[in-house]
TIVO-265631 format. One record per residue: residue number from 1; residue in three letters; chain; x, y, z of N, C-alpha, C in turn. Coordinates in Angstrom, 2 decimals. Atoms other than C-alpha are relative to their C-alpha. Layout:
N
seq_type_mol_n.x_n.y_n.z_ca.x_ca.y_ca.z_c.x_c.y_c.z
NUM_ALA_A_X_Y_Z_X_Y_Z_X_Y_Z;
...
//
This chain:
202
seq_type_mol_n.x_n.y_n.z_ca.x_ca.y_ca.z_c.x_c.y_c.z
1_MET_A_1.38_-0.04_0.46_83.93_-27.81_-55.30_-0.90_-0.75_0.95;
2_LYS_A_0.77_0.78_-0.95_82.76_-30.50_-52.93_-0.15_0.75_1.30;
3_VAL_A_0.03_-0.76_-1.26_83.63_-28.29_-49.99_-1.03_1.11_-0.09;
4_LYS_A_0.96_-1.10_0.19_81.60_-25.42_-51.41_-1.42_-0.52_0.06;
5_ALA_A_1.34_0.60_-0.01_78.56_-27.69_-51.96_-0.38_-0.40_1.41;
6_LEU_A_0.26_0.41_-1.36_78.90_-29.00_-48.43_-0.37_1.19_0.87;
7_ILE_A_0.28_-1.22_-0.79_78.96_-25.49_-46.95_-1.40_0.53_-0.31;
8_ILE_A_1.31_-0.48_0.42_75.86_-24.50_-48.95_-1.10_-0.88_0.62;
9_ALA_A_0.98_0.94_-0.56_74.02_-27.62_-47.79_-0.18_0.24_1.49;
10_MET_A_0.07_-0.25_-1.45_74.90_-26.89_-44.14_-0.76_1.29_0.28;
11_ILE_A_0.71_-1.28_-0.20_73.66_-23.30_-44.49_-1.50_-0.19_-0.19;
12_VAL_A_1.42_0.26_0.27_70.36_-24.53_-45.97_-0.64_-0.75_1.17;
13_ILE_A_0.53_0.79_-1.13_69.92_-27.10_-43.17_-0.20_0.88_1.23;
14_MET_A_0.06_-0.89_-1.16_70.66_-24.51_-40.49_-1.17_0.99_-0.15;
15_SER_A_1.09_-0.95_0.25_68.20_-22.07_-42.08_-1.35_-0.65_0.23;
16_LEU_A_1.25_0.73_-0.20_65.48_-24.69_-42.16_-0.28_-0.29_1.47;
17_PHE_A_0.14_0.29_-1.42_66.15_-25.64_-38.55_-0.45_1.24_0.77;
18_MET_A_0.35_-1.26_-0.68_65.96_-22.01_-37.37_-1.43_0.41_-0.32;
19_ALA_A_1.36_-0.37_0.40_62.79_-21.40_-39.35_-1.02_-0.89_0.70;
20_GLY_A_0.91_0.94_-0.68_61.21_-24.52_-37.87_-0.18_0.35_1.45;
21_CYS_A_0.12_-0.38_-1.42_61.93_-23.41_-34.29_-0.83_1.26_0.15;
22_GLY_A_0.78_-1.23_-0.09_60.54_-19.97_-34.96_-1.48_-0.25_-0.20;
23_ASN_A_1.41_0.30_0.25_57.26_-21.34_-36.37_-0.66_-0.70_1.17;
24_LYS_A_0.53_0.71_-1.15_56.86_-23.64_-33.37_-0.35_0.95_1.12;
25_ASP_A_0.27_-0.99_-1.05_57.12_-20.69_-30.95_-1.22_0.83_-0.34;
26_ASP_A_1.15_-0.80_0.42_54.64_-18.70_-33.03_-1.29_-0.79_0.18;
27_ASP_A_1.20_0.82_-0.15_52.18_-21.61_-33.01_-0.43_-0.07_1.46;
28_ASN_A_0.32_0.07_-1.43_52.40_-21.87_-29.23_-0.65_1.30_0.46;
29_LYS_A_0.56_-1.29_-0.40_51.72_-18.16_-28.89_-1.42_0.16_-0.52;
30_ALA_A_1.31_-0.16_0.62_48.72_-18.34_-31.25_-1.05_-0.87_0.65;
31_THR_A_0.99_0.94_-0.51_47.07_-21.34_-29.67_-0.01_-0.10_1.52;
32_GLY_A_-0.06_0.10_-1.46_48.05_-20.90_-26.02_-1.15_0.73_0.66;
33_THR_A_1.08_-0.62_-0.76_45.33_-20.03_-23.41_0.58_0.84_1.11;
34_PRO_A_-0.57_-0.84_-1.04_46.15_-17.04_-21.19_-0.49_-0.42_1.37;
35_THR_A_0.37_0.33_-1.38_46.09_-17.63_-17.45_-0.71_1.19_0.62;
36_PRO_A_0.71_-1.12_-0.60_43.48_-15.51_-15.63_0.81_0.63_1.12;
37_THR_A_-0.67_-0.70_-1.08_44.81_-12.88_-13.29_-0.64_-0.41_1.33;
38_ALA_A_0.53_0.43_-1.29_44.41_-13.92_-9.66_-0.99_1.03_0.54;
39_GLY_A_1.00_-0.89_-0.59_41.29_-12.47_-8.01_-0.98_0.56_-1.00;
40_THR_A_0.91_-0.51_1.02_39.55_-11.69_-11.31_-1.17_-0.95_-0.19;
41_THR_A_1.16_0.85_0.26_35.99_-12.97_-11.78_-0.77_0.59_-1.17;
42_ILE_A_0.80_-0.43_1.15_33.76_-12.80_-14.82_-1.47_-0.18_0.37;
43_THR_A_1.41_0.07_-0.38_30.12_-11.98_-14.11_-0.87_0.43_-1.16;
44_PRO_A_0.92_-0.42_1.05_27.14_-11.73_-16.49_-0.63_1.34_0.33;
45_THR_A_0.73_-1.24_-0.23_25.18_-8.52_-16.92_-1.10_-0.23_1.02;
46_ASP_A_0.97_0.17_-1.09_22.92_-8.00_-13.86_-1.41_0.27_-0.51;
47_THR_A_1.38_-0.14_0.46_19.39_-8.66_-15.13_-0.98_-0.67_0.95;
48_ALA_A_0.87_0.72_-0.94_18.03_-10.43_-12.07_-1.11_0.90_0.51;
49_ALA_A_1.13_-0.73_-0.58_14.62_-9.40_-10.73_0.28_0.29_1.46;
50_PRO_A_-0.18_-0.27_-1.42_14.40_-7.84_-7.25_-0.30_-1.24_0.82;
51_THR_A_0.19_1.19_-0.84_14.66_-10.43_-4.53_-1.24_0.14_0.86;
52_ALA_A_1.22_0.02_-0.81_11.77_-11.45_-2.33_0.19_0.71_1.32;
53_THR_A_-0.24_-0.67_-1.28_13.47_-9.81_0.64_-0.10_1.51_-0.10;
54_GLU_A_0.16_-1.43_0.14_13.11_-6.34_-0.81_-1.39_0.41_0.45;
55_PRO_A_1.32_-0.39_-0.50_10.28_-4.40_0.84_-0.96_0.31_-1.13;
56_ALA_A_1.03_-0.32_0.99_7.04_-4.16_-1.11_-0.38_1.46_0.11;
57_ALA_A_0.45_-1.39_-0.02_5.72_-0.76_-2.08_-1.17_0.14_0.95;
58_THR_A_1.08_-0.20_-0.96_3.50_0.61_0.66_-1.04_0.94_-0.56;
59_GLN_A_1.11_-0.80_0.49_0.13_2.14_0.02_-0.17_1.22_0.89;
60_PRO_A_0.21_-1.18_-0.82_-0.31_5.74_1.16_-1.34_-0.04_0.69;
61_ALA_A_1.22_0.04_-0.82_-2.99_6.45_3.75_-1.22_0.42_-0.78;
62_ASP_A_1.18_-0.48_0.72_-5.22_8.20_1.23_-0.29_-0.82_-1.25;
63_ALA_A_0.24_0.81_1.19_-5.11_5.41_-1.35_-1.34_-0.72_0.08;
64_VAL_A_1.25_0.74_0.05_-8.15_3.49_-2.49_0.16_-1.29_0.79;
65_SER_A_-0.06_1.22_-0.79_-8.89_0.65_-0.08_-1.36_-0.67_0.02;
66_SER_A_1.24_0.76_0.00_-11.52_-2.03_0.35_-0.78_0.24_1.28;
67_ALA_A_0.86_-0.16_-1.17_-14.33_-2.24_2.87_0.42_-0.94_1.12;
68_SER_A_-0.17_0.87_-1.15_-14.00_-3.64_6.38_-1.39_-0.38_0.50;
69_ILE_A_1.25_0.50_-0.54_-16.92_-5.81_7.47_0.33_-0.61_1.35;
70_VAL_A_-0.44_0.38_-1.34_-16.64_-6.20_11.24_-1.19_-0.33_0.89;
71_ASN_A_1.05_0.35_-0.94_-18.61_-7.72_14.07_0.50_-0.08_1.44;
72_ASP_A_-0.51_-0.03_-1.36_-16.41_-7.16_17.12_0.78_1.29_0.26;
73_GLU_A_-0.66_-1.24_-0.41_-14.65_-4.41_19.05_1.36_0.16_-0.66;
74_GLU_A_-1.34_-0.09_0.57_-11.14_-5.20_17.85_-0.03_0.35_-1.48;
75_GLY_A_0.11_-0.27_1.43_-12.16_-5.25_14.21_-0.46_1.40_-0.29;
76_PHE_A_0.52_-1.35_0.22_-14.09_-2.00_14.49_1.07_1.04_0.31;
77_MET_A_-1.04_-0.96_-0.39_-11.27_-0.18_16.30_1.10_0.10_-1.08;
78_LYS_A_-1.01_0.00_1.06_-8.80_-1.22_13.61_-0.52_0.65_-1.26;
79_ALA_A_0.58_-0.51_1.25_-11.15_-0.34_10.76_-0.15_1.51_-0.01;
80_ILE_A_0.19_-1.45_-0.03_-11.77_3.24_11.95_1.31_0.77_0.17;
81_SER_A_-1.30_-0.66_-0.20_-8.06_3.96_12.49_0.53_0.56_-1.31;
82_LYS_A_-0.61_-0.57_1.21_-5.82_5.79_10.04_0.55_-1.09_-0.91;
83_ASP_A_-0.46_1.13_0.81_-4.68_2.35_8.83_-1.16_-0.90_-0.43;
84_GLY_A_1.18_0.79_0.30_-8.25_1.15_8.26_-0.43_0.09_-1.45;
85_THR_A_0.57_0.01_1.35_-10.57_1.29_5.26_-1.01_1.12_-0.16;
86_TRP_A_0.90_-1.14_0.22_-12.87_3.82_3.64_-1.44_-0.32_0.37;
87_ILE_A_1.32_0.40_-0.48_-16.02_1.81_4.43_0.18_-0.92_1.20;
88_ILE_A_0.03_0.87_-1.16_-16.60_0.31_7.86_-1.44_-0.44_0.19;
89_ALA_A_1.36_0.53_-0.08_-19.66_-1.95_7.95_-0.10_-0.96_1.18;
90_ILE_A_0.21_0.95_-1.09_-20.92_-3.61_11.14_-1.15_-0.94_-0.39;
91_THR_A_0.99_1.02_0.37_-23.00_-6.77_10.91_-0.91_-0.40_1.17;
92_LYS_A_0.88_0.21_-1.15_-24.68_-6.65_14.33_0.14_1.20_0.92;
93_ASP_A_-0.14_-1.06_-0.99_-25.25_-4.29_17.25_1.31_-0.19_0.75;
94_LEU_A_-1.27_0.05_-0.72_-21.97_-3.41_18.94_-0.01_0.98_1.16;
95_THR_A_-0.20_-0.90_-1.14_-21.24_-1.95_22.37_1.49_-0.01_0.34;
96_ILE_A_-1.43_-0.17_-0.29_-17.73_-0.60_22.97_0.12_1.00_1.14;
97_GLU_A_-0.09_-0.85_-1.20_-16.84_0.86_26.37_1.15_1.00_-0.07;
98_LYS_A_-1.12_-0.94_0.17_-14.00_2.99_24.96_-0.44_1.17_-0.87;
99_GLU_A_0.22_-1.13_0.91_-13.94_6.42_23.33_0.62_-0.34_-1.35;
100_LEU_A_-0.40_0.37_1.36_-13.63_6.05_19.57_0.43_1.23_-0.80;
101_THR_A_-0.41_-1.08_0.92_-11.84_8.17_16.96_0.08_-0.56_-1.42;
102_VAL_A_-0.05_0.36_1.43_-12.47_7.88_13.23_0.99_0.96_-0.65;
103_GLU_A_-1.05_-0.87_0.52_-9.29_9.19_11.60_0.65_-0.58_-1.23;
104_GLY_A_-0.67_0.40_1.24_-7.28_9.07_8.39_-0.73_0.52_-1.22;
105_ASP_A_0.55_-0.46_1.27_-7.80_10.27_4.83_-0.11_-1.17_-0.96;
106_PHE_A_0.24_1.14_0.87_-9.34_7.78_2.41_-0.73_0.44_-1.26;
107_LYS_A_0.72_-0.24_1.25_-10.70_7.61_-1.13_-0.84_-1.22_-0.34;
108_ASN_A_0.88_1.09_0.41_-13.57_5.55_-2.48_0.42_-0.54_-1.36;
109_SER_A_-0.34_0.63_1.28_-13.60_3.47_-5.68_-0.06_0.96_-1.18;
110_ARG_A_0.03_-1.02_1.05_-14.27_6.63_-7.71_1.11_1.03_0.19;
111_ASP_A_-1.14_-0.87_-0.28_-11.09_8.21_-6.33_-0.43_1.32_0.64;
112_GLU_A_0.50_-1.18_-0.70_-13.12_10.66_-4.23_0.26_-0.18_1.50;
113_VAL_A_-0.21_0.06_-1.45_-12.32_11.52_-0.62_-1.31_-0.35_0.67;
114_GLN_A_1.22_0.43_-0.68_-14.85_9.69_1.55_0.34_-0.97_1.13;
115_ARG_A_-0.06_1.00_-1.07_-15.27_7.74_4.81_-1.44_-0.31_0.38;
116_LYS_A_1.39_0.40_-0.19_-18.46_5.77_5.41_-0.13_-1.00_1.13;
117_LEU_A_0.34_0.92_-1.08_-19.76_4.19_8.61_-1.36_-0.60_-0.34;
118_ALA_A_1.21_0.66_0.49_-22.32_1.68_7.37_-0.55_-0.90_1.09;
119_PHE_A_0.58_0.77_-1.11_-24.53_0.43_10.20_-1.23_-0.76_-0.48;
120_TYR_A_1.14_0.68_0.59_-26.76_-1.80_8.06_0.45_-1.17_-0.88;
121_ASP_A_-0.18_1.03_1.02_-27.10_-4.84_5.80_-0.90_0.33_-1.17;
122_GLN_A_0.84_-0.21_1.18_-28.48_-4.82_2.27_0.04_-1.25_-0.87;
123_ASP_A_0.04_1.14_0.90_-29.48_-7.34_-0.38_0.68_0.35_-1.32;
124_ALA_A_-0.67_-0.20_1.29_-28.21_-7.69_-3.94_-0.53_1.20_-0.76;
125_ASP_A_0.60_-1.17_0.66_-30.59_-4.93_-5.06_0.18_1.27_0.82;
126_ARG_A_-0.30_-1.12_-0.89_-29.27_-2.61_-2.33_-1.20_0.45_0.84;
127_ASN_A_1.09_-0.29_-0.94_-32.46_-2.76_-0.30_0.51_-0.26_1.42;
128_ILE_A_-0.44_0.15_-1.39_-31.81_-2.24_3.42_-0.76_-1.17_0.63;
129_THR_A_0.62_1.19_-0.60_-32.45_-5.56_5.17_0.14_-0.04_1.52;
130_ALA_A_-0.18_-0.05_-1.47_-31.22_-4.74_8.71_0.74_1.28_0.35;
131_ARG_A_-0.67_-1.20_-0.50_-30.12_-1.73_10.76_0.61_-0.32_1.36;
132_TYR_A_-0.72_0.33_-1.24_-27.62_-1.83_13.62_0.33_1.26_0.80;
133_THR_A_-0.34_-1.09_-0.92_-26.67_0.29_16.62_1.41_-0.20_0.54;
134_LEU_A_-1.31_-0.02_-0.64_-23.15_1.16_17.70_-0.12_0.87_1.24;
135_THR_A_0.08_-0.73_-1.27_-22.99_2.20_21.37_1.41_0.21_0.54;
136_ALA_A_-1.29_-0.35_-0.59_-19.97_4.00_22.82_-0.19_1.31_0.75;
137_PRO_A_0.18_-1.26_-0.75_-19.53_6.84_25.35_0.25_1.24_-0.85;
138_LYS_A_-0.37_-1.17_0.82_-17.98_9.14_22.72_0.65_-0.50_-1.29;
139_MET_A_-0.69_0.27_1.27_-16.96_9.04_19.06_0.35_1.32_-0.66;
140_THR_A_-0.49_-1.23_0.64_-14.86_11.75_17.40_0.27_-0.28_-1.48;
141_ILE_A_-0.17_0.15_1.46_-14.95_12.19_13.62_1.11_0.95_-0.46;
142_LYS_A_-1.12_-0.80_0.51_-11.61_13.34_12.14_0.29_-0.29_-1.48;
143_SER_A_-0.19_0.30_1.42_-11.82_11.79_8.65_-0.86_0.92_-0.85;
144_PRO_A_0.79_-0.89_0.85_-12.91_14.22_5.92_-1.05_-0.75_-0.81;
145_MET_A_1.10_0.53_0.80_-16.15_13.64_4.01_-0.55_-1.31_0.59;
146_CYS_A_0.46_1.19_-0.72_-17.37_11.17_6.62_-1.52_0.03_0.16;
147_SER_A_1.45_0.09_-0.21_-20.93_9.92_7.09_-0.34_-1.25_0.81;
148_ILE_A_0.60_1.18_-0.62_-23.00_7.57_9.20_-1.26_-0.29_-0.79;
149_GLN_A_1.12_0.32_0.89_-25.56_5.69_7.12_-0.83_-1.18_0.51;
150_HIS_A_1.01_1.04_-0.19_-28.73_3.69_7.80_0.09_-0.77_1.32;
151_GLY_A_-0.05_0.66_-1.30_-28.20_2.94_11.48_0.06_1.03_1.10;
152_THR_A_0.02_-0.88_-1.17_-27.79_4.43_14.95_1.34_-0.01_0.72;
153_PHE_A_-1.11_-0.11_-0.95_-24.89_5.73_16.99_-0.59_0.47_1.31;
154_LYS_A_0.51_-0.34_-1.32_-25.75_5.78_20.68_1.15_0.47_0.86;
155_GLY_A_-1.09_-0.63_-0.75_-23.48_8.19_22.55_0.15_1.43_-0.49;
156_ASP_A_-0.26_-1.37_0.45_-22.06_11.69_22.11_0.99_-0.01_-1.16;
157_LEU_A_-0.80_-0.05_1.22_-20.62_12.51_18.71_0.72_1.34_-0.08;
158_TYR_A_-0.80_-1.21_0.15_-17.79_15.04_18.27_0.50_0.06_-1.45;
159_VAL_A_-0.33_-0.13_1.42_-17.28_16.33_14.73_1.08_1.07_-0.17;
160_SER_A_-1.13_-0.92_0.17_-13.91_17.92_13.86_0.33_0.28_-1.46;
161_VAL_A_-0.24_-0.23_1.43_-14.22_18.01_10.05_-1.24_0.64_-0.62;
162_ASP_A_1.12_-0.58_0.75_-16.37_19.85_7.53_-0.74_-1.10_-0.77;
163_ASN_A_0.82_0.82_0.90_-19.18_18.24_5.52_-0.35_-1.39_0.56;
164_PHE_A_0.46_1.26_-0.59_-20.04_15.46_7.97_-1.50_-0.17_-0.30;
165_GLN_A_1.39_0.26_0.36_-23.36_13.78_7.07_-0.62_-1.15_0.79;
166_LEU_A_0.83_1.11_-0.46_-26.10_11.66_8.58_-0.94_-0.33_-1.15;
167_ILE_A_0.85_0.44_1.11_-27.86_9.64_5.88_-0.88_-1.13_0.53;
168_ASP_A_0.93_0.98_-0.56_-30.98_7.85_7.14_0.59_-0.61_1.28;
169_ALA_A_-0.68_0.46_-1.21_-29.19_7.64_10.48_-0.45_0.81_1.21;
170_THR_A_0.38_-0.65_-1.26_-29.81_8.52_14.12_1.21_0.10_0.92;
171_VAL_A_-0.93_-0.14_-1.11_-27.51_9.92_16.78_-0.85_0.09_1.26;
172_ASP_A_0.73_0.03_-1.26_-29.01_8.94_20.12_0.91_0.59_1.07;
173_GLY_A_-0.92_-0.73_-0.87_-27.11_11.60_22.02_0.20_1.39_-0.56;
174_ASN_A_-0.30_-1.36_0.44_-25.54_15.00_21.44_1.03_-0.01_-1.13;
175_VAL_A_-1.02_-0.20_1.03_-23.56_16.23_18.46_0.70_1.32_0.32;
176_TYR_A_-0.81_-1.16_-0.29_-20.73_18.61_19.34_0.96_0.24_-1.17;
177_PHE_A_-0.89_-0.38_1.09_-18.82_20.48_16.62_1.18_0.76_0.58;
178_THR_A_-1.18_-0.64_-0.58_-15.25_21.51_17.39_0.43_1.26_-0.75;
179_THR_A_-0.24_-1.25_0.72_-15.23_24.31_14.79_-1.34_0.53_-0.52;
180_ASP_A_1.22_-0.61_0.54_-17.82_26.73_13.45_-0.34_-0.58_-1.37;
181_THR_A_0.27_0.51_1.35_-17.39_25.43_9.90_-0.45_-1.45_0.02;
182_ALA_A_0.49_1.38_-0.12_-17.88_21.84_11.04_-1.51_0.01_0.23;
183_LYS_A_1.45_-0.08_-0.26_-21.31_22.90_12.31_-0.74_0.54_-1.22;
184_SER_A_0.71_-0.63_1.11_-22.23_25.11_9.34_-0.07_-0.90_-1.24;
185_THR_A_-0.01_0.89_1.17_-21.35_22.39_6.79_-0.64_-1.37_0.30;
186_PHE_A_0.64_1.26_-0.36_-23.02_19.53_8.69_-1.34_-0.15_-0.72;
187_GLN_A_1.25_0.26_0.72_-25.88_17.90_6.76_-0.64_-1.29_0.50;
188_MET_A_0.71_1.26_-0.22_-28.56_15.35_7.54_-1.30_0.04_-0.79;
189_ASP_A_1.20_0.05_0.83_-31.46_14.18_5.41_-1.25_-0.11_0.88;
190_ASP_A_1.28_0.01_-0.72_-35.13_14.04_6.38_-0.21_-1.29_0.80;
191_ALA_A_0.15_1.28_-0.71_-34.82_10.42_7.51_0.92_-0.11_1.21;
192_SER_A_-0.96_0.04_-1.11_-32.09_11.28_10.03_-0.48_0.87_1.16;
193_LYS_A_0.33_-0.83_-1.16_-32.34_12.70_13.54_1.10_-0.05_1.05;
194_VAL_A_-0.89_-0.08_-1.16_-30.32_13.77_16.57_-0.89_0.21_1.21;
195_THR_A_0.91_-0.09_-1.16_-32.03_13.18_19.91_0.43_1.06_0.99;
196_GLY_A_-0.51_-0.99_-0.95_-29.81_15.57_21.88_0.23_1.34_-0.66;
197_LYS_A_-0.29_-1.34_0.51_-28.37_18.99_21.26_1.07_-0.02_-1.09;
198_GLN_A_-1.02_-0.19_1.02_-26.26_20.22_18.38_0.63_1.37_0.26;
199_GLU_A_-0.63_-1.27_-0.33_-23.74_22.88_19.35_1.50_-0.06_-0.21;
200_VAL_A_-1.46_-0.11_0.13_-20.20_24.13_18.90_0.60_-0.12_1.38;
201_ASN_A_-0.71_0.21_-1.27_-17.89_22.94_21.67_1.49_-0.07_-0.31;
202_LYS_A_-1.41_-0.07_0.40_-14.36_24.12_20.93_0.93_-0.47_1.12;
//
């Protein structure tokens, strides 16, 4: 009887011991931290703004641009280029010994195609306070809807676009049109004049 009780006790002890070892392994598995795989990185979702080194959006040539107010040859040459502005205003008489070309497509503040050569100053009420003269051997107009306003161009003017205008302006020289339609669409008001000839010269 004692032997039987002893065997039962040993079986119970062994069962408890085995159960205890099993629970310990399970606890280790439940609470253990997995080791990251070599070479694996964890990164957040990419929400960063574009970096400062990314190129800025460029403005097309025909976009709305501000006025250029110039008083020297370099400034005027840049302003009338295809990378210039829709209004070019001089603030004094200028003499440039180079042939000039007004080129590029531009829009004014009303989103209308226009290029304006402003040879004058005005006050806050838009009264003309001074008129200026630009002197050059030749100036070619290639920008659409272009005009010379309230001043004088001294030299020969070549017009290669339709609808060119003189508004209260003088051309002290000849005006040559490179197409028939450039001549037929040319306009000048009563305050404007051309001292030389006006003819088609293709």
